[in-house]
Every structure is written in structure tokens, then in C-alpha cells.
N, C-alpha and C positions, 0 to 999 in steps of 0.2 A: 385292868390287868391285876392279877393276883400277886400281892406283894409278900404274903407270908402264909404259913400253914393255918394260922388262926382265922384268916379270911375264909378258908374252905370250911371251917367248923362252925361258922355263924348260923347256917340254916338248922343245925342240929341242936340249937338252944331253945327252939320253940317247943311248947308242950305237946302239940299234935305229933311232932316227930318222935317224941319219947313213946307215945302210944303206938306209933307205927313200928318202932323197934320191938316193943313188947309183943305185938301181934305177929311180927315176922319170926320172933323167937319161938312163939307157940305153934305157928303153922308150919315152919320150916322142917323140923324133924319128921312129923308124920307124913308130909307130902313127899319127902325124900324117900322114906321107906316104901310108900305106896308106889312111887314111880319105879323104884328098883323091882318091886314085885311085878308090876305090869310089864316091864321089859323082859323079865325072866319068863313070864307066862306067854309072851308073844302078843299081847294086846296093846302094845305101846303106840302103835300107829293108828289105832282105831279112831281116836279123836281127830287126828289129822285127816282122816278119810271122810268123816261125817260132817265136819264143819263146812267145807265148801258145798256139800250136797244139800245143805239146808237152804241155801240161797235160791235155787229154783222153786222150792216150796213157798218161800216168801213172795216171790214174783207172781206165781200162779194164784196164790191166795189174794194178793192185792188186786190182780186183774179181775177175778171173779167176785170180789167184794166180801170175802169171809175174813175173820180175824187172822192176823199174821201168825199168831202162835199156832193155830191149827195147821196151817200150811207148813210151817217150819218143823213142827213135831211130826207130821205125817211123812214129809220128805226124809227127815232124819231116821225115822223108824224104818221106812222102806229101804234106805241105804244100809242100815244095820242088818236087816233081815236078808237082803240080797247078798251082802258081803259074808254073812255067816253061812248062807246057803252055798256060796261058791267055795268056801274054804275046804270042806271035806271032799268035794269032787275035783278040785284043782290038782294039778301035778305038783308033787312035792319036790323041793330042790335038794333034799338030803341024799 
């Protein structure tokens, strides 16, 4: 059981935690700005759409015996191209 606030701060006394904080401070602001830009331009959900589409490429490449990277890359690229091709022809919600 946690008896005091100082018990919660014990992990932050390790040197690798200091490095993690410095990295977070360096990476946090640029990624926040980039995510705002992606939301405003409408590309925010593209990563969510591509990540599950890579799995069938990995399975097929494992099945036929080629490197998994090739299958994952080709499935992700195909998903991106098909999604980008559907966007201009789809019905707009505006």
C-alpha cells in the first residue's frame, strides 16, 4: 500500500527516467503540432486504417515464404492507394 507521496516518486529517481523525461520534452511539442496539422487536413485516421490492413500482408508473406516486411509493405501500400483512390470518387458528407 502506498503510504505517502514520496513512495510514488521513487521510480523517478533513476537516471533512465531522467532521460525519458528529456526525450518526452523534446518529442512532445513537434508531435502535438503535427497531429493538429493532420487532423485539420483530414489525414488523421489514415494510420488507423492502414495498421490493420498490414496484418493480411504479413500472413500471406509468411504462408508463401517471403520476408514479412515485403508482405506488410505491399499490403499497406495497396491499402493506401485504394483508400486514396476511393476518396475523390466517394460521396461527400458536406
